[in-house]
N, C-alpha and C positions, 0 to 999 in steps of 0.2 A: 504494499500499500504506500505509494508515493504521490506527491502533488502532481508531477507530470510522468506522461510516457510517451516513449516514440515508437512508431511502425513504420512498416515499409510496404509496398506493392510491386512486385515484380513481374512484368510479363513476358512471357516465352511465347515463340511462333515459330514454326518451320516454313511458314508461307510468306513471303515478301509482300504479298499484296492485303495479308490480314491487318485489322485494326481492333483495338480494344478500348473500352472505356470503364469509369469507374462511376457507379451510381451513389446510392446512399449508405450510410454507416449507421451501425448501432452497436452501442458498447453496454454491457452488462455490468453493474457495478453492486458489490456486497458491502454493507457498512453496518455495524463496524467489520473488521476483518476477523481472519482467523486469529491472527497474533499480529502484534506490532511488528515483530520480523523473525524470521528463521534462518538460523545459520548452519548451513550445510557443508561436509567435508567428505572426502574420499581419501583412503589409503590403500596400498601403495600408491604413489603417482607415478610410479614407472613401472612398465611392462613390457614384455616380449611381444611383438605384434603377432598376432593371430592365435597365440597360445592362452589355455585357459587360465584365467589367475583368480586366486581369492582376494577379493577386497572386502573392505569394511566400509559402510557408508554410515555417517553419524549427522543427526540433525537436532538441534539445541532451540528451544523455544524462548523467545523474548517476548513475554506476553504480560498485558495489563490485567491481572486477574479482576473479574467482575465487570470489565469493559470488554475485551475481545472474545469472539465466540468459542474459540478453542478448535480441535481438528478431530477427525476419528480414522485419518487415513493417510497414506503418502502413497504416490505413484512414482517410480524411478524409471525415467527413459535410459535405456540400455543399449548399446551399439549392437550386440546380438542377443539372441535368446539367453536367458540366465538358466545355467546348466544345474545349478545347487544353491539350496538356500540352508545356511545355517542356522545361527542362534539369533533370534531377534528379541532384543532388551530393551523395555521401557522404565527408566530410571526417574521417578519423581522424587519431589521433596518428602512426600508422603510414603514412600515405598518403592520396591523395584519387582517388576513382572519378567519372564523369561520364558521363551519357548524355543525349542531345538527343533527345526525341520530337517537336520541332517539327513534323515531316512525317508525323508518325504518323497514321494512320486509326484513330480511337477507336470505330469500328463493327466492325473486325475484331481481336478480342482473342484471347488474350493478345499483346502486343508485347514484345519482348525486345531489348534493346541491350547487350551485352556480358553482365554478370550481374546487369542491374537489369532488372526485370520491370513492367510495366503488367499486372496481374492482372484486373482489373474497372474498368468504368464503369458506374454506374446514374444513374438520375434523382437520388440524394440520396447518392453515395458515389464515391470515387476509391480505389482499393487497389493499393499497390505492394509488390513484394518482392524481396529483396537477399540478400547473404550476411549471415550471423549478425554483429551488431553487439554485441559484449561488450565494449567498451573504454570508459572513462571520458572523457567531454568529446569524444565524438563528435558531428558536426553532420550533419542531414539537411537539404537545402533543396530545394523543389520549386516549379516554377514552374507555374501553371495559369491559365485563363481561365474564368471563369464570372460569374454575375449575382446581385445580391443585392436582395431584394424588401421586406425591411423593417427597420427601424430596430433595431440591436443582434443581428443575426445571428451566431452563434457558430460558427465551424468547429471542431467537435470532432474531435481526432485522438486516434487510439487504435492503440498498438503491439501486435504479435502475436508469437508464436513458434510456427510449424507443428511443430516436433518437440515442443514441451512440451503445447500445447492446440489443439485444433481450435476451441475456442469462446472461452475467455478472452482477454480483452483487457486492456491497462493503459492507462486514460486519461493522457494529458498535462494537466499544469499550466500555464495561462497565464502567460507570463512574457517576460523579454528574452533570447531564445535567440541572436540575432545581431544585428550592425546591419545591418539590409537594406537601407539605402541602398545599401551596396555592391552589390546588386543591380539598381539604377536605379530603386528604388520608394521613395517617401516613408516615412520612419522617424523620429520625433521623439523616440523612447525614449532617454534618456540615462542610465537605470540600469546598474549593472555586469551583465554576462553572467551569467545563470543565477537573476537575482533575479526572483522571482514578481511577477506583476501580473494581476489578475482579469480587465482589459479586454484584453489582447494578443492574445485570438483572436476578438475581437468587431469587426463592421465596421457602422459608422454610415453611413447614408444620409438625404439629404433626403426630407421627409415630402411624399409625390407626392398632387396633387390628385385624381388619377385613381386609382381602386383597380384599372382594368384596364390594362395594358400591353403592348406587343409583341403587339397583336391582330391577327391575319389569317387569313384564308380564301382556300385555294387549290384551285380556283377561286373567285372570290367570286360568279359565276354559274354554277350547275349544273343539270343536267336528268336527273333519278333516272327515265329511261325504258327504261333497260336495252338502249339501241343502242350501250354501249362508248364512247361520246364524253361526258366530264364527267357521269358518272354519280353521282361521289363528290366531295364537297368535304372537305378536313381543315381543321378550324378550330383554331388554336393560341392561346394568351394566357397571360400571367402576371398574378397577383393580388397586390398590394403590399399591405405594412403589416395583413395578415392572420396572427394567430398559431396559428389552429386551422382545421379543415375547415368549408366554408360551402355552402350552397348556392347554385349558380349556373343562371339561366336563358336559354337561347337561343332567339331567335325566329327562325323561317325564312319569309320573305315570298315570295308570288309576284308578278306583276305586278300 
């Protein structure tokens, strides 16, 4: 919640003769907000390109108790589908709740342990729900495993309140939410807790020489002759260091 915000509209066309225009705008505003601000952080902030990495994401609430609405869930935008969720811990001034989803099959959701819930996992999203957090200085930590494909990938974290709005979310501000080395990951941030830092939700990777990684075809040799044996091959790949959709060509060869 800030006094000003900025947005842009980008037009793309493959046709030289095409033209576009902008009509009316409408913005939904929710007041009071879920929190005065939310500080988000990820660690480690260095990973190998395309390799599954164990991350810890933390969100700390800066909240005016009795004024702000509080929030009942967070959505984490991820570069690839999350392969595993570990411990989810909510530390409030009044106590701590923890749920360990380490053995949970993320293909069968929702998954509930106690009153903490994995609501959804998509190719680019992890969604968690929990009882209302309306206290100042509450801390949420989430252990997850996924991969990063390009330098400077940002894990955007958004809070939501299902009772207040089904569509509006409040984005976290990158900063020092917690000393995440306490969770067994590298965290060199020494600034005081709650200090904003624009890089603290971004992950750096080494620049890969190959644009394609994690390439596989199962089975590599297939025979689409409708006999029910190896008729279909599933091809998977990750593309590194690309910030926008690009065309990809796959060549299938016979003997």
